[in-house]
Steps between C-alpha positions, in 0.01 A plus 500: 500500500855605585554656156197729535604592859838609368332727238362744754848554658661545160231750398542708818877507436427648156348803668824560690704477182259745330558758774877451468497530121306827520680664792862394480713787367785269378377384163695169511345417834156584368560276204602218729174554691314460170697183422410355837135576433520329158645186660223506764237522222662207319492301827128583533430372147675170569331469841161540337601256226581237766188569697258496204684259271460756216781438250440841336607662828839330462528660155400834643758468774776412247410800281502728806839357608649575157341845450431654844788342696767481234462716192350815652750513792775441248383796289472723806840406647664529156358849467627598842847366421513674161390838628666491840181639661489398869226709668156611388426866421337694782141368525198722488422391861785504756612170643338501846158626388517260205554201727212610720268541198606161366438328830155659529416382152622149581295465817192668354477313177580162659232541767231637261556231232535218752178605667293568187659254255156363412420826321806466282488125443167347595612140460531225760862444423603868518335557836682207663860485619765545382332655195332768710825620651681477172249722327544754781877481454467522122291826514745636762799433275315646204425818705861529611608472136266781402628710792851438391424620150339828610741583789834439328685717256771244429429302181650181636268515802211540253610179325519316834157634593359372173646156578335507845172597354511212253604252771187603689294426194655153470446419864134603465455280194636189669290570808171571323468163325806276534308197373412663165753408224431837333643701794862381454473566129369854561784553748767385260384726216496807728872472577654847520848410376473679165357814672795504745750466216337794313480714816865442581585599138307825552669557833835457325395769254403730782837462668685561174298816431491652848779305691223406749234231565252762616181409306354844556755639254297341217282810516797698361468306176164665425499768236 
């Protein structure tokens, strides 16, 4: 079906936006990369909904549109406007090596998961296309999110990395069993909106205390 054929292209585009969100130094540009990814994920939900005639996927897509593609970007952009922060703090890994590491992670995880997806999801649906490729993309995005969290000192980048990680989880859910009505419900209740709001609140506190968004400065609060 055309809708399912479109899904694979949308999912691969999500990998590109993940790399941009992690590696772009300009925080506003990185936030736009996340916004683009959120819109791609929403488009995947609706494409699956059309292909499977699953009304719950429409609900999931609408929830993602409101939370991932509207409220979370609004919170991030509002924070950037309020604080005037434009660039991330110097990352733990310099730009060029970081891009190289991220690209290696992308290629490695995609190939491994795509080749051995039957070990992760031994179901007929998950081992067929586009679900097989989507699961490979989902785990790749999840890995890039984890990498972003451990390689960045900037708290805003940590928030974006958390969002990427959660988007990978949602893509994996919709790819594992799109015909099960329980999957959209599980996806909806795992929305990360509240966590992002709380993290940005904490980031604001870090900036007020240290005039910086360097998350490593939290260690100075000990004792």
